C-alpha positions, 0 to 999 in steps of 0.5 A, a space after each residue: 556539525 553539518 546537517 548530515 553529521 547532525 541527521 546520522 546523529 539523530 538517527 543513532 539516538 533514535 535506534 537507542 531510544 526505539 530499540 526493538 520497535 518495529 516502526 517509529 517516527 521521528 523529527 529533524 529541521 521541522 521534517 517527519 521521518 519514519 525508522 523502520 527496524 527488523 521485527 524482533 520475532 519470538 516463539 514459534 513466529 521465528 520459524 512461521 515468518 520469513 527472515 524478517 532481516 532479509 526481508 528489511 534489506 529487500 525492501 530498502 533495495 526495492 525502494 531505492 530501486 523504484 526511487 531510481 526509475 521515477 515511481 511514487 515510493 518514500 525516498 530512503 535517506 538512511 539504512 544500515 545494519 537492521 534498519 531503514 529511514 524514509 521521509 514520511 509521505 503524509 497520511 494514508 489513504 485509510 487515514 485520510 478516510 477515517 478524519 471526519 473533518 475532510 468533506 466527501 468530495 476531497 475524500 473522493 479526490 484523494 481516492 481518485 489520486 491513489 488510483 490514478 497513481 496506482 494506474 501510473 505505477 502499472 503504466 511503468 510495468 511496475 507492481 507493488 504487491 499489496 496496495 492496501 489504503 493502509 499501504 498508500 500515502 497522500 499529501 497536497 495531491 501527491 501519492 506515495 507508495 509504502 511497505 514494499 515488503 510484499 513485493 517479492 512476488 515471482 512471475 509475469 508482471 502482468 500477473 502481479 499487477 492483477 493481484 494489485 488491482 484485486 487487492 486494491 478494490 478489495 481495500 477499498 470495499 473493506 473500508 468503505 463498505 457496499 459503497 458502490 458509488 464512491 468505489 465505482 468513481 474511483 476504479 474509474 479513475 484507474 481505468 481512465 488514467 491507463 488501468 483499463 487493460 489491467 482491469 480488463 484482465 482482472 476480469 478475465 482472471 475472476 470469471 472462473 471465480 465467479 461461482 463464488 458470488 452465490 456462496 459469499 452472497 449470505 456473508 456480504 453484510 456479516 461477515 469479517 472485515 476480510 470476508 465481506 469484500 470477497 463478495 463485493 470484488 466479485 459483485 463489481 467485475 459481475 457488474 461493470 
């Protein structure tokens, strides 16, 4: 049996063993892979959410296209009706931040690597769609962007890149809280890696929304995980 046939058989087995599972993982010849299947929607969610089969097809196409263009994305190693298999790209940045065994300096290096990779992606005239820390993987200095289902935005790429940066900064404050020093270093790394123009455009975009700064002030420390960062994103562009 060839190695390729062996891998195909492994994928077929995983599809049977993980039937109905949205995301699962498996190992083959010492390497880890992720199996992503069509989301099984029930009840009203079938009408409220976009066609999950089409979304998975779109994600597969986007990943293959980005890989062909040299973008930092995990390689698609298999796909078929209702499923997608990609190579493991390491822990997500969120997971690294949750690891108390990692020194603060190493965590900062990981954050800087992720922001530099986002700047590189933007320099390629590409956008991710939702680069939250849970959608960015890091391993031995190499960054990969995962979960491109959100990358179905319409409009100019610059507008998508502005959205990327705002989502990214929001995610930094969501997971790091009001840790302005670490976040400032992370965003500085993005700006110095070629992201200055998009950072400036993001600041201009938020200028007309700065009135929310005062409205959001009362919830900066007591709001929910998604609400509190709104204040701090406005604060960041107001003070830099």
